[in-house]
C-alpha positions as CSV (number, residue, x, y, z in Angstrom):
1,M,-1.3,-17.9,-0.2
2,L,-4.7,-16.5,-1.2
3,T,-5.0,-19.0,-4.0
4,M,-4.3,-21.9,-1.6
5,E,-6.9,-20.7,0.9
6,R,-9.5,-20.5,-1.8
7,K,-8.6,-23.9,-3.1
8,R,-9.2,-25.4,0.3
9,A,-12.6,-23.7,0.4
10,G,-13.5,-25.3,-3.0
11,M,-12.7,-22.2,-5.1
12,S,-10.1,-22.0,-7.7
13,E,-9.8,-18.2,-8.4
14,D,-6.5,-16.4,-8.6
15,I,-5.7,-12.7,-8.6
16,A,-4.3,-13.2,-12.1
17,D,-7.9,-13.7,-13.2
18,Y,-8.6,-10.0,-12.4
19,A,-5.3,-8.3,-13.0
20,K,-5.1,-6.2,-16.1
21,D,-1.3,-6.2,-16.1
22,G,1.7,-7.1,-13.9
23,R,1.5,-4.2,-11.5
24,L,0.3,-4.7,-8.0
25,T,0.3,-1.0,-7.2
26,E,-0.6,2.2,-8.9
27,P,2.1,4.0,-11.0
28,S,4.2,6.5,-9.1
29,D,3.1,10.1,-9.1
30,G,6.7,11.3,-8.7
31,R,6.3,12.6,-5.2
32,R,9.0,11.6,-2.7
33,Y,8.6,11.5,1.1
34,E,10.8,10.9,4.1
35,W,9.1,7.5,4.9
36,R,11.1,6.6,8.0
37,K,10.2,9.9,9.7
38,M,6.6,9.6,8.6
39,I,6.3,6.0,10.1
40,D,7.9,7.2,13.4
41,T,5.3,10.0,13.6
42,V,2.4,7.6,12.9
43,K,3.6,5.2,15.6
44,T,3.8,8.1,18.1
45,L,0.4,9.6,17.2
46,G,-1.3,6.2,16.9
47,R,-3.2,7.3,13.8
48,P,-2.7,7.9,10.1
49,L,-1.4,11.4,9.0
50,T,-3.6,13.9,7.5
51,D,-2.8,15.3,4.0
52,E,-1.4,18.5,5.6
53,E,0.8,16.5,7.9
54,T,2.0,14.3,5.1
55,E,3.1,17.3,3.1
56,Q,5.5,18.3,5.9
57,Y,7.5,15.1,5.0
58,R,7.6,15.7,1.2
59,V,11.1,15.9,-0.3
60,K,11.2,19.1,-2.3
């Protein structure tokens, strides 16, 4: 979609021009979290979690 929008604007750039490899995210650091519980908490608080709050949801 980004490519199409740029073509309409007279630009023909693509994310592939800048990507070094096929990954769209950083490699995993091996940590696991209880994502559903974290998301519920963020919705309740209305703000992102701090690092300390995030550690409470880490799977050990």
